[in-house]
C-alpha positions as CSV (number, residue, x, y, z in Angstrom):
1,M,73.5,-60.9,7.8
2,T,72.8,-58.0,5.7
3,Y,72.3,-54.5,6.5
4,S,68.1,-54.6,6.0
5,E,68.8,-57.3,9.6
6,K,71.2,-55.1,11.1
7,Y,69.6,-51.4,10.6
8,D,68.0,-50.7,13.6
9,G,67.7,-46.7,13.6
10,G,63.9,-46.0,12.7
11,S,62.3,-45.1,9.4
12,P,64.3,-45.6,5.9
13,P,67.6,-43.5,5.4
14,S,66.2,-40.0,3.6
15,K,68.1,-38.2,1.5
16,R,65.9,-35.0,2.4
17,G,66.6,-35.6,5.3
18,F,70.2,-36.5,5.5
19,I,70.5,-32.7,3.4
20,A,68.4,-31.1,6.3
21,L,71.4,-32.0,8.2
22,L,74.0,-31.3,6.0
23,A,72.6,-27.5,5.8
24,T,72.6,-27.6,10.0
25,M,76.0,-28.6,10.0
26,V,77.0,-26.4,7.2
27,C,75.8,-23.3,9.5
28,G,77.2,-24.4,12.7
29,A,80.3,-25.2,11.2
30,L,80.1,-21.8,9.9
31,N,78.5,-19.9,13.2
32,D,81.4,-21.3,15.0
33,N,84.5,-21.0,12.7
34,L,82.8,-16.9,11.9
35,L,83.7,-16.2,15.8
36,R,86.5,-18.7,15.8
37,G,88.3,-16.7,13.3
38,A,87.8,-13.2,14.5
39,L,89.2,-14.4,18.1
40,L,92.2,-15.8,16.4
41,M,92.9,-12.9,14.4
42,G,91.8,-10.8,16.8
43,V,94.5,-11.2,20.1
44,V,97.4,-11.3,17.7
45,S,99.5,-8.1,16.8
46,G,97.4,-5.8,14.9
47,G,94.3,-7.1,15.5
48,L,91.5,-5.2,17.7
49,W,92.5,-7.0,21.3
50,A,96.4,-7.5,20.0
51,D,98.4,-8.9,22.5
52,A,95.7,-8.8,25.5
53,L,95.7,-12.8,25.9
54,G,99.2,-12.7,25.8
55,A,101.8,-14.1,23.3
56,G,100.2,-17.5,23.5
57,G,96.3,-15.7,22.7
58,T,95.9,-18.2,20.6
59,G,96.3,-20.7,22.0
60,W,94.2,-19.6,24.9
61,V,91.6,-19.1,22.2
62,T,91.4,-22.6,21.2
63,T,91.7,-23.5,24.9
64,M,88.5,-22.1,25.5
65,L,86.7,-23.4,22.5
66,Y,87.7,-27.3,24.0
67,L,87.1,-27.2,27.5
68,P,83.1,-27.4,27.0
69,F,83.4,-30.3,25.0
70,I,85.5,-31.8,27.8
71,L,82.9,-31.1,30.5
72,L,79.9,-31.8,29.1
73,L,80.1,-34.9,26.4
74,G,80.0,-37.5,29.2
75,F,76.3,-35.9,29.4
76,S,75.7,-34.8,25.7
77,G,76.4,-38.0,24.7
78,P,74.2,-40.0,26.7
79,L,71.6,-38.0,26.3
80,A,71.4,-38.0,22.7
81,D,71.1,-41.7,22.7
82,T,67.7,-41.6,25.2
83,Y,65.9,-39.2,23.5
84,P,65.3,-38.3,19.8
85,K,68.8,-36.8,18.0
86,R,66.2,-34.5,16.0
87,T,64.6,-32.5,19.0
88,I,68.4,-32.4,20.9
89,I,69.6,-30.6,17.0
90,I,66.2,-28.6,17.5
91,V,67.1,-27.4,20.5
92,T,70.7,-26.4,20.1
93,R,69.6,-24.6,17.7
94,I,67.2,-21.9,18.9
95,V,70.1,-21.9,21.6
96,E,72.1,-20.9,19.4
97,V,69.9,-17.9,18.5
98,V,69.9,-16.2,21.6
99,L,73.8,-17.3,22.3
100,T,74.4,-14.9,18.8
101,L,71.6,-12.4,20.0
102,L,73.8,-11.7,23.2
103,L,76.9,-12.0,21.0
104,T,76.0,-9.2,18.6
105,W,75.6,-6.4,21.7
106,A,78.7,-7.6,23.1
107,L,81.0,-7.3,20.0
108,W,78.8,-3.2,19.5
109,H,80.5,-2.4,22.8
110,Q,83.7,-4.3,21.7
111,S,84.5,-6.1,25.4
112,L,86.5,-9.1,24.8
113,I,85.4,-10.7,28.3
114,W,82.0,-10.7,27.3
115,V,82.8,-11.7,23.5
116,C,84.8,-14.8,25.0
117,V,82.0,-15.8,27.7
118,I,79.5,-15.9,24.9
119,F,81.9,-17.3,23.2
120,F,82.5,-19.9,26.0
121,L,78.8,-21.0,26.0
122,L,78.7,-21.4,22.0
123,A,81.0,-24.1,22.4
124,A,79.0,-25.8,25.3
125,Q,75.9,-26.0,23.0
126,S,77.9,-27.5,20.7
127,A,79.0,-30.3,22.4
128,Y,75.5,-30.9,22.8
129,F,75.2,-30.7,18.9
130,S,77.4,-32.9,17.6
131,P,76.8,-36.7,19.4
132,A,73.9,-35.7,18.5
133,K,74.8,-34.8,14.1
134,Y,77.1,-37.3,13.9
135,G,74.8,-40.2,15.6
136,S,72.2,-39.0,12.7
137,V,74.2,-39.9,10.2
138,P,73.6,-43.6,10.0
139,E,70.0,-43.2,10.2
140,L,69.8,-41.0,7.5
141,V,72.4,-42.9,4.7
142,R,72.3,-46.7,4.3
143,E,76.0,-48.3,5.8
144,T,77.5,-48.2,2.4
145,N,76.8,-44.5,1.2
146,L,78.8,-43.8,5.0
147,S,81.7,-43.0,3.2
148,R,80.7,-41.1,0.2
149,A,78.0,-39.2,3.0
150,N,81.7,-38.1,5.1
151,G,83.4,-37.5,2.3
152,L,80.3,-35.0,1.2
153,L,79.9,-33.8,4.9
154,S,83.7,-33.5,5.0
155,L,84.2,-31.0,1.3
156,L,81.1,-29.3,3.2
157,T,81.7,-28.7,6.6
158,N,85.6,-27.6,5.6
159,L,84.0,-24.7,3.2
160,A,82.1,-23.7,6.1
161,I,85.4,-23.9,8.0
162,I,87.3,-21.7,5.3
163,V,84.9,-19.0,5.1
164,G,83.8,-18.8,8.6
165,V,87.0,-18.3,9.8
166,G,88.2,-15.9,6.6
167,V,85.8,-14.1,6.8
168,G,85.3,-14.0,10.5
169,G,88.8,-11.8,10.7
170,A,87.8,-9.5,8.2
171,L,84.6,-8.3,9.9
172,L,86.3,-8.2,13.1
173,Q,88.5,-5.5,11.9
174,V,85.3,-3.7,9.4
175,A,82.2,-4.1,11.6
176,P,82.6,-5.7,14.8
177,A,78.5,-5.6,15.4
178,V,78.2,-7.1,11.9
179,L,79.8,-9.7,12.3
180,G,77.5,-10.6,15.5
181,M,74.0,-9.6,13.0
182,V,75.5,-12.3,10.5
183,M,75.9,-15.0,12.8
184,V,72.2,-14.6,14.0
185,G,70.8,-14.4,10.3
186,I,73.2,-18.2,9.8
187,S,72.0,-19.9,13.4
188,I,67.8,-19.1,12.1
189,V,68.8,-20.1,8.7
190,G,70.2,-23.9,10.4
191,L,67.4,-23.7,12.7
192,V,64.3,-23.9,10.0
193,T,66.7,-26.5,8.5
194,S,67.0,-28.6,11.6
195,L,63.2,-28.5,11.2
196,M,63.1,-30.6,8.1
197,I,65.6,-33.3,9.2
198,T,63.6,-36.6,9.4
199,R,61.3,-37.1,12.6
200,Q,62.5,-41.0,13.0
201,P,59.5,-43.1,14.7
202,A,59.1,-43.5,18.4
203,R,60.9,-46.7,19.6
204,P,62.2,-47.7,22.9
205,R,65.4,-46.4,24.4
206,P,67.7,-47.0,26.9
207,N,67.6,-43.9,29.6
208,V,71.7,-43.9,29.9
209,V,72.3,-40.9,31.1
210,T,74.1,-40.4,33.8
211,K,75.8,-37.5,36.9
212,G,79.1,-38.5,36.7
213,T,81.1,-37.3,33.0
214,I,83.7,-39.7,34.3
215,K,81.9,-42.7,34.6
216,A,79.6,-42.0,31.8
217,H,82.9,-42.1,29.3
218,W,84.1,-45.1,31.5
219,Q,81.4,-47.2,31.0
220,V,81.7,-45.8,26.8
221,L,85.1,-47.3,26.9
222,V,84.3,-50.5,28.4
223,C,82.4,-51.7,25.8
224,M,84.4,-50.2,23.3
225,R,87.9,-52.6,24.8
226,G,88.6,-55.7,22.7
227,T,87.0,-54.0,19.5
228,A,88.4,-51.7,16.7
229,L,86.8,-48.4,18.0
230,I,89.6,-48.3,20.4
231,P,92.2,-47.9,17.9
232,T,89.3,-45.9,15.7
233,T,89.1,-44.0,18.4
234,I,92.7,-43.1,19.1
235,A,93.5,-42.2,15.9
236,W,90.9,-39.6,15.2
237,C,92.0,-38.5,19.2
238,W,96.1,-38.3,17.4
239,F,95.0,-36.3,14.3
240,Y,93.1,-32.9,16.4
241,A,95.5,-32.7,18.7
242,V,97.8,-32.0,15.9
243,G,95.6,-30.3,13.6
244,S,94.9,-27.9,17.4
245,L,98.1,-27.3,17.3
246,L,98.4,-26.5,13.6
247,L,95.6,-24.5,13.4
248,A,97.5,-22.1,16.7
249,I,100.4,-21.6,14.8
250,I,99.2,-20.3,11.6
251,P,98.2,-17.0,12.3
252,W,101.6,-16.9,13.4
253,F,102.5,-17.4,10.1
254,N,101.6,-13.4,9.0
255,E,104.4,-11.8,10.6
256,P,107.2,-13.6,8.6
257,L,105.0,-13.5,5.1
258,Q,104.0,-9.8,5.3
259,L,100.4,-10.5,5.2
260,T,97.1,-9.2,7.2
261,G,93.6,-10.7,8.0
262,S,93.2,-15.1,8.3
263,G,93.7,-15.9,4.5
264,L,96.5,-18.5,5.4
265,L,93.9,-20.4,7.7
266,A,91.6,-20.8,4.7
267,A,94.2,-23.0,2.8
268,P,94.5,-25.9,5.0
269,G,91.0,-26.4,4.9
270,I,90.0,-26.3,1.2
271,G,92.9,-29.1,1.3
272,I,91.0,-31.4,4.0
273,G,87.3,-30.2,1.9
274,L,89.3,-32.0,-1.6
275,G,90.7,-34.7,0.1
276,G,87.7,-35.9,2.1
277,L,85.5,-35.6,-1.2
278,V,88.3,-37.9,-3.3
279,A,88.4,-40.4,-0.2
280,G,84.2,-40.7,0.1
281,L,84.4,-41.0,-3.8
282,A,87.4,-43.2,-4.2
283,S,86.3,-45.4,-1.1
284,G,82.6,-45.9,-3.2
285,D,80.4,-48.8,-1.2
286,F,83.3,-49.9,1.7
287,I,85.3,-47.5,3.7
288,R,89.2,-47.8,2.5
289,S,90.7,-47.7,6.4
290,G,94.0,-48.1,4.6
291,L,93.4,-44.4,3.6
292,V,94.1,-43.6,7.5
293,P,98.6,-44.6,7.7
294,A,98.1,-43.2,4.1
295,G,97.0,-40.3,5.0
296,A,99.5,-39.7,8.0
297,I,102.5,-40.5,5.6
298,G,101.2,-37.5,3.5
299,M,100.5,-35.5,6.6
300,A,103.4,-36.1,8.2
301,I,106.0,-35.2,5.3
302,S,104.6,-32.1,4.5
303,L,104.3,-30.6,7.4
304,V,108.4,-31.5,7.9
305,L,108.6,-29.4,4.9
306,L,106.8,-26.8,5.8
307,G,109.5,-26.6,8.8
308,L,112.8,-27.1,6.3
309,L,112.0,-24.7,3.4
310,P,113.0,-21.2,3.1
311,L,109.6,-18.9,3.7
312,S,107.4,-18.5,0.7
313,L,103.9,-17.1,0.2
314,I,103.6,-20.1,-2.6
315,T,105.4,-22.6,-0.6
316,T,103.4,-22.1,2.3
317,I,99.8,-22.2,0.8
318,V,101.1,-25.4,-1.8
319,L,102.4,-27.5,1.4
320,L,98.8,-26.4,3.7
321,V,96.5,-26.8,1.0
322,T,99.1,-30.9,0.5
323,T,98.4,-31.1,4.6
324,G,94.6,-30.9,4.1
325,V,94.2,-32.9,1.3
326,F,96.2,-35.9,2.9
327,A,93.9,-35.1,6.6
328,G,90.9,-35.7,4.6
329,C,91.7,-39.0,3.4
330,Y,92.8,-39.5,7.1
331,L,89.4,-38.2,8.5
332,V,87.0,-39.4,6.6
333,P,87.6,-43.8,6.9
334,V,88.1,-42.9,10.9
335,L,85.0,-40.8,11.1
336,A,83.1,-43.2,9.2
337,M,84.5,-45.9,11.3
338,L,83.1,-44.5,14.4
339,Q,79.5,-44.2,13.1
340,H,80.0,-47.6,11.5
341,I,80.9,-49.6,14.3
342,P,78.5,-49.0,17.6
343,E,74.7,-50.2,17.5
344,A,72.1,-47.6,17.2
345,D,71.6,-47.4,20.9
346,F,75.4,-46.4,21.1
347,R,76.6,-44.4,18.2
348,A,76.3,-40.8,20.3
349,R,77.7,-42.2,23.3
350,A,80.7,-43.4,21.3
351,V,80.7,-40.8,19.4
352,G,80.1,-38.5,22.3
353,T,83.5,-40.3,24.3
354,A,85.8,-40.5,21.2
355,N,85.1,-37.0,21.0
356,F,85.9,-36.2,24.5
357,M,89.3,-38.0,24.5
358,T,89.7,-35.7,21.2
359,Y,89.2,-32.2,23.1
360,V,91.2,-33.6,26.2
361,A,94.2,-34.1,23.4
362,M,93.8,-30.4,22.1
363,S,93.3,-29.0,25.0
364,V,96.6,-30.3,26.2
365,S,98.1,-29.6,22.8
366,A,97.0,-26.4,23.2
367,I,97.4,-25.6,26.2
368,L,101.0,-26.3,25.7
369,F,101.5,-24.3,22.8
370,A,99.9,-21.7,24.7
371,V,103.0,-21.8,28.1
372,A,105.9,-22.6,25.5
373,A,105.2,-20.2,23.0
374,S,104.8,-17.5,26.0
375,F,108.4,-18.9,27.4
376,F,110.0,-19.2,23.7
377,G,107.8,-17.6,21.3
378,A,105.7,-18.4,18.3
379,H,108.7,-19.6,15.9
380,V,106.4,-21.3,13.1
381,T,108.7,-23.3,11.4
382,I,110.2,-24.7,14.6
383,W,106.3,-25.6,15.7
384,F,105.8,-26.7,12.6
385,L,108.7,-29.6,12.4
386,V,106.8,-30.8,16.2
387,C,103.8,-31.1,14.2
388,G,105.6,-32.9,11.3
389,G,107.6,-35.1,14.2
390,M,103.9,-35.9,15.7
391,M,102.3,-37.1,12.5
392,T,104.8,-39.3,11.9
393,I,104.1,-41.4,15.5
394,V,100.8,-41.4,13.9
395,A,102.3,-42.6,11.0
396,G,103.8,-45.1,12.8
397,W,100.9,-46.1,15.0
398,S,98.5,-46.3,12.5
399,W,100.3,-48.9,10.3
400,R,100.8,-51.1,13.3
401,H,97.7,-51.0,13.6
402,R,96.0,-51.7,10.2
403,K,95.0,-55.0,11.0
404,E,93.0,-53.4,13.4
405,L,91.9,-50.5,11.7
406,A,90.5,-52.8,8.5
407,M,88.6,-55.2,10.8
408,G,86.3,-52.3,11.9
409,A,85.8,-50.9,8.5
410,S,84.8,-54.6,7.2
411,S,80.9,-55.0,6.8
412,S,80.5,-57.8,9.3
413,S,81.8,-55.4,11.7
414,F,78.4,-52.9,11.1
415,S,75.9,-52.2,14.5
416,S,78.4,-55.2,16.1
417,V,78.8,-53.5,19.5
418,A,76.7,-52.7,22.3
419,G,76.7,-49.7,25.2
420,P,76.0,-50.5,28.4
421,S,72.4,-51.1,28.9
422,K,72.5,-48.2,32.2
C-alpha cells in the first residue's frame, strides 16, 4: 500500500506548517530549560538557593519536572487524538505566557517555593503540549521524510536545550527577574509561531478521552501488544532513564573541575544535536533501526570512560559530547518509529503512553539518585560508571530485539497499528 493510500492526516504535508511547528517546539524547549537550568544550578553549592533542597537537590528538581507528565499524559494523549492538535498547541502557548508572567514576579522576590510551584505548572502545560506536537509531525511531513524531520527536530531542540540550560543558570546569578522577562518574550514568540501551523481540515475523530489515567494507558498498551510499538517504547524509556540520571550528575562535576555555571550541561546537548542531524541525513528516505543498538553501545563506552579516566576538563567535555552524538543516533529512529507505526487517530495516545512510561522511568532514576546522593554523596565518577552499566544493559537489550525494531521501521508498518475506539 502506498503512502498516499495510507495517509489520513488531513491536508497534504505542509513545509510552512512544519517550520512553524519546529519554531514553536524550539521556543517551548528553550523556556523549559531556561528555568530547569536555573534551578539545577541554583540549588547546588554556590547557587542562589544553595543546598536548600539538600545534597540530592538536582534530583528533586528533575522529579518536579517529571511528575506532571506522569499524572497528566493519560489525559493529554487522548485529548490530542480527539481535538485538533493545532488548537491544543495554541492553548498551551497561551497558558505558558501567563505562567511566565507569574514566574517573573516569583523570581523578582527570589522565592524558591513559588518558583518551584510555577515550574511544576509549566511542566503540566508541557504535558499537554508534548503529545500534540509529536503527533503533528507525521501530519506535516511525508513518511519518507520522518527521519530527516526528526533529525532536524533533534538538532534544533537540543540547541535550544543547550542555550536554555547554559543561559538560565547565568541569568539567575546575575538578575533573576530578567530570566523571567526573557521567558515571557520567548513564550510570546512561541504563541505567534503556533498560529502559523497548518490548520488541518475538520474530520470525524473518536472521543477517546477517559477520566482514568491508568485505564487510558492500559487501553493503549493492549493495542500496542504484539507490535513493534512495545520494543520501541521500551527503548525510549531505557534511554531517558539513563539520561535523567546523567543530567542530575553533571552539575556536580563543577566542584572537582573548579568550574562555575552550567556550561558542562551543554556538552551532551551539542552532541545530541549533531548526532541527531547526522542520523537524520544518513537515514535518507528510511528509518534506520540499526542505529539504536549502535548508539547504545557508543554511549555505554563513553560513559564508562568518564568514570574510569582521570578527571580533566578536556577529557570530560570530549566524552560528554561523544556520549551525546551516540545518543542522537539512538534517538532519531526511535522517535521516528513512535510516529511511524500508529494510525493517525492513535498517534498522540501512543506517544502519550510512551512518554508516560518514560517519565515514570526518569522519575524513578531521579528519585533514586536524590535519595542515594543524600546518604552516600554525589561522587561523579561512580555515578558515571552506574550510567555506563545501565547503558550496557540497554545495548544488549536493543541488540536482542533488533529484528522487532527493524520490522517497526519498515515501510509496511506505516500507520499499521490502530488504537481503541473508546
